[in-house]
C-alpha positions in Angstrom: 109.4 103.2 102.3 112.1 101.9 99.9 111.7 98.7 98.0 114.7 97.4 99.9 113.0 98.0 103.2 109.8 96.3 101.9 111.8 93.2 100.9 113.5 93.1 104.3 110.3 93.5 106.2 108.5 90.9 104.1 111.3 88.4 104.6 110.9 88.6 108.4 107.2 87.8 108.1 107.8 84.7 106.1 109.5 82.8 108.9 112.6 80.7 108.5 113.1 79.3 105.0 113.9 75.6 104.6 116.5 74.0 102.3 115.6 71.7 99.5 114.8 68.1 100.5 117.2 65.7 98.9 116.9 62.0 98.1 119.5 59.7 99.6 122.6 59.1 97.6 123.3 55.6 96.2 126.0 53.6 97.9 128.4 54.2 95.0 127.2 57.4 93.3 128.3 58.3 89.8 130.3 61.5 89.8 130.4 63.8 86.8 133.3 66.2 86.5 132.5 69.0 84.1 135.3 70.9 82.4 134.8 73.9 80.0 137.9 74.7 77.9 138.9 77.5 75.6 142.5 77.6 74.4 144.0 76.2 77.6 146.0 73.5 75.8 149.0 74.3 78.0 147.1 73.2 81.1 144.4 70.9 79.9 146.4 67.7 80.2 147.1 68.4 83.9 143.4 68.9 84.5 142.3 65.7 82.8 145.1 63.7 84.3 144.0 64.9 87.8 140.5 63.5 87.1 141.8 60.1 85.8 144.1 59.7 88.9 141.2 60.0 91.4 141.1 57.3 94.1 137.4 57.0 93.4 136.8 55.5 89.9 133.0 55.5 89.3 133.1 58.8 87.5 132.8 60.4 84.1 134.7 63.4 82.8 132.6 65.5 80.5 134.6 68.2 78.7 133.2 70.9 76.4 135.7 72.5 74.1 134.3 76.0 73.4 135.8 76.5 69.9 139.5 76.3 70.8 141.9 77.4 68.1 145.0 75.9 69.8 145.9 72.2 70.2 143.1 71.5 72.7 141.0 69.3 70.3 144.0 67.1 69.6 144.7 66.7 73.3 141.1 65.9 74.0 140.8 63.3 71.3 143.9 61.5 72.7 142.4 61.3 76.1 139.0 60.3 74.8 140.5 57.3 73.1 142.6 56.5 76.2 139.8 56.2 78.7 136.1 55.4 78.1 135.1 57.6 81.1 135.9 60.7 79.1 133.2 62.3 77.0 134.0 65.3 74.8 131.6 67.9 73.3 132.7 70.4 70.7 130.9 73.7 70.0 131.6 77.1 68.4 132.9 79.7 70.9 130.1 80.9 73.0 131.5 81.5 76.4 131.7 79.6 79.8 128.0 79.3 80.5 127.2 77.7 77.1 130.1 75.3 77.5 129.1 74.3 81.0 125.5 73.9 79.9 126.6 71.5 77.1 128.8 69.5 79.5 126.0 69.3 82.0 123.4 68.2 79.4 125.7 65.2 78.5 126.4 64.2 82.1 124.6 61.6 84.2 126.2 61.9 87.6 124.5 61.9 91.0 127.1 64.5 92.0 128.5 67.2 89.8 132.1 68.5 90.3 133.2 71.6 88.4 136.8 71.9 87.2 138.4 74.8 85.2 140.6 73.6 82.4 143.7 75.3 83.9 143.1 73.9 87.5 143.7 70.4 89.0 142.1 68.2 91.5 144.0 66.4 94.4 143.8 62.6 94.0 141.2 62.2 96.8 139.0 65.1 95.9 136.1 63.1 94.6 136.1 60.6 97.4 136.2 63.3 100.1 133.3 65.1 98.4 131.3 61.9 98.4 132.2 61.3 102.1 131.1 64.8 103.1 127.8 64.5 101.3 127.2 61.1 102.9 127.9 62.5 106.3 125.6 65.5 105.7 122.7 64.0 103.7 120.7 67.2 103.8 123.5 69.2 102.1 123.5 69.6 98.3 126.4 72.0 97.9 130.0 71.0 98.9 132.8 73.5 98.8 136.5 72.9 99.5 139.5 75.0 100.3 141.9 75.4 97.4 145.6 76.1 96.9 146.5 79.1 94.8 149.5 78.1 92.6 151.5 79.8 89.8 151.9 78.4 86.3 154.5 75.9 87.5 152.1 74.9 90.4 154.2 76.5 93.1 152.1 77.3 96.1 151.1 81.0 96.5 148.5 80.7 99.3 145.0 79.4 100.1 141.6 80.1 98.7 139.8 81.6 100.6 142.8 83.6 101.7 141.6 85.0 105.0 138.3 83.4 106.0 137.1 79.8 106.8 135.3 77.9 104.1 131.5 78.6 104.1 129.2 76.0 105.7 125.6 75.5 106.9 122.3 76.9 105.9 123.2 80.4 104.7 119.9 81.6 103.2 118.7 83.3 106.4 121.9 85.4 106.4 121.5 86.5 102.8 119.4 89.5 101.8 116.8 89.0 99.1 117.3 92.6 97.9 120.5 91.9 96.0 122.5 88.8 94.9 125.3 87.8 97.3 128.3 85.6 97.2 128.6 84.4 100.8 132.1 84.8 102.3 134.3 81.7 102.2 133.1 80.3 98.9 135.9 79.2 96.5 135.7 79.6 92.7 134.7 77.0 90.2 137.1 74.1 90.9 136.1 74.1 94.6 132.4 73.7 93.9 130.4 70.4 93.9 126.6 69.9 93.7 124.1 67.2 94.2 122.3 66.6 90.9 118.9 67.9 92.1 120.5 71.2 93.1 122.3 71.5 89.8 119.0 70.8 88.0 117.6 73.9 89.7 120.5 76.2 88.6 121.2 74.9 85.1 121.0 75.9 82.3 123.1 79.0 83.0 122.3 82.2 81.1 123.9 82.1 77.6 125.0 85.8 77.9 127.0 85.1 81.0 130.1 84.4 78.9 132.4 84.5 82.0 132.1 84.2 85.8 129.5 81.5 85.4 130.6 80.0 88.7 129.6 83.2 90.4 126.0 82.6 89.6 126.3 79.1 91.2 127.9 80.7 94.3 124.9 83.1 94.4 122.1 80.6 93.9 123.2 77.3 95.5 123.2 78.7 99.1 119.7 79.9 98.6 118.6 76.4 97.7 120.5 74.0 100.0 122.8 73.5 102.9 126.5 74.1 102.3 129.0 71.5 103.6 132.6 72.6 103.9 135.9 70.7 103.4 138.7 72.7 104.9 141.4 70.4 103.4 142.7 71.8 100.1 141.4 69.5 97.4 141.9 71.7 94.3 144.7 73.9 92.8 143.7 77.3 91.5 146.3 78.2 88.9 147.2 81.8 88.4 149.3 82.0 85.1 148.7 85.5 83.7 146.2 84.5 81.0 143.3 83.7 83.3 139.9 85.0 82.5 139.2 85.9 86.2 142.5 85.8 88.1 144.2 88.9 86.7 146.9 91.1 88.1 145.4 94.4 86.9 142.1 95.7 85.7 141.3 97.9 82.7 138.2 99.8 81.6 137.3 97.0 79.2 137.7 94.3 81.9 135.5 96.3 84.3 132.9 96.8 81.5 132.8 93.0 81.0 132.4 92.5 84.8 129.5 94.9 84.9 127.8 93.1 82.0 128.3 89.7 83.8 127.1 91.2 87.1 123.9 92.4 85.3 123.3 88.9 83.9 123.8 87.4 87.3 121.3 89.9 88.8 118.7 88.9 86.2 119.2 85.2 86.7 119.0 85.7 90.5 115.7 87.6 90.0 114.3 84.8 87.8 115.1 82.3 90.5 113.3 84.4 93.1 110.3 84.5 90.8 110.3 80.7 90.3 108.6 78.0 92.4 112.0 76.7 93.3 112.7 79.7 95.5 109.9 78.8 97.9 108.7 82.4 97.9 105.0 83.4 97.7 103.8 84.8 94.4 103.2 88.2 96.0 106.8 88.5 97.3 108.1 92.0 96.4 111.0 91.0 94.1 113.1 94.0 93.0 112.3 95.2 89.5 115.4 97.1 88.7 119.0 96.5 89.5 120.3 99.1 91.9 123.8 100.7 91.6 126.4 98.1 92.4 130.0 98.1 93.6 131.2 97.0 90.2 129.3 99.6 88.3 130.7 102.2 90.7 134.3 100.8 90.2 133.8 101.0 86.4 132.8 104.7 86.7 135.9 105.3 88.9 138.1 103.7 86.3 136.6 106.0 83.7 137.0 109.0 86.0 133.2 109.6 85.6 132.2 109.2 89.2 131.2 111.7 91.9 133.0 109.5 94.4 131.1 110.3 97.6 127.6 110.7 96.0 127.9 107.6 93.8 129.3 105.5 96.6 126.4 106.4 98.9 124.0 105.3 96.2 125.1 101.7 96.5 122.7 99.6 98.5 124.0 98.5 101.9 122.5 95.1 101.1 125.4 94.4 98.7 127.8 94.5 101.6 125.8 92.5 104.1 127.7 89.3 103.9 131.1 90.6 102.8 134.2 90.1 104.9 135.1 93.0 107.2 138.1 93.8 105.2 136.0 94.3 102.0 133.4 96.4 103.8 136.1 98.6 105.2 137.7 99.0 101.8 134.4 100.1 100.2 133.7 102.5 103.0 136.9 104.4 102.5 137.0 104.0 98.7 135.2 107.3 98.0 138.0 109.2 99.8 140.7 107.8 97.5 141.9 109.6 94.4 141.2 107.7 91.2 144.8 106.5 90.8 144.9 105.0 94.3 141.4 103.5 93.9 142.6 101.6 90.7 145.7 100.2 92.5 143.8 99.2 95.6 141.0 97.6 93.6 143.6 95.5 91.8 145.0 94.3 95.2 141.5 93.5 96.6 140.1 91.8 93.5 143.1 90.7 91.5 146.0 88.4 91.8 148.8 90.9 92.4 152.4 90.3 93.6 151.6 91.9 96.9 148.7 89.4 97.4 150.9 86.5 96.4 153.4 87.6 99.1 150.6 87.9 101.7 149.4 84.4 100.6 152.8 82.9 101.2 153.0 84.4 104.6 149.6 83.1 105.6 150.3 79.7 104.1 153.5 79.4 106.2 151.6 80.5 109.3 148.9 77.9 108.7 151.4 75.1 108.2 153.2 76.1 111.4 149.9 76.3 113.3 148.9 72.8 112.0 152.3 71.4 113.1 151.8 72.9 116.6 148.3 71.3 116.8 149.8 67.9 116.0 
């Protein structure tokens, strides 16, 4: 019997897992907005201004500048002197995880909101997050729909693009044979955590130099209930110099993705082995990372994959929670020539012009649907 089968069978015997118990929130909780910044001076002012213009004012904005070589430090010092709620940490360039760790270490909030330095919050973001946590006291992870925008903040579509925002107790739906990002979870600037949940996840692995928010997306639904806010409360800016939102993929970028995926796998495994997971000490935690979709994609980009054989080696557990469109894509991917696989991969995982057009069509449809409902 395979290790995957053993894990699945053992999980059934454990009975339904329970989410973390949370203490009540104070009447007026302190909210910490964490920003990691590296050379995003062109957008940093918009991000900070969106924090200072919140309708809820009991907050602190903790910004870690990760060794920027542009005008970011000058911008941050101006804002630090302007508003006492702003705290700035400077460090040598070490990557997103170390920057978020430094900001989290300096924060004191009952609620943690994450914000990329090139994104912005809507004015009522913090208040709506507080209201949703108050209405669902057992939830420690709030996620909100986002608007995808271009460099000039023109709307390109929604995030998530096709699915509803994730909600509820998702752990029973997630396999413990491989790490999962549940469908309907937005990226960094759409994520908010109760402090006790954040304490379980932080510090983030220092070698996870990018995609640190992916680890939070993986671990938080294993710990606590997810509460959804369907109203767009953040803007996800696609400007051509993003770390994650790219128009095309190269071998080097796929290589970095594979490294980050490996770090996420090891962090996920450490969580399963910790008392916080609620698993018994004899739970059969996987010892080795199985072939993954990203490692397969990297091999395809390098033309070093036996398409059908290598595709079949990927554990089906990776696809368990994926949207139908992604599962369909990976099923037919082995039949594509390498040139078509590269182009289709960019459409599925990047921010291409074709996806922007699709986003505008869906955004217009949703607006019309909302007007009809009213």
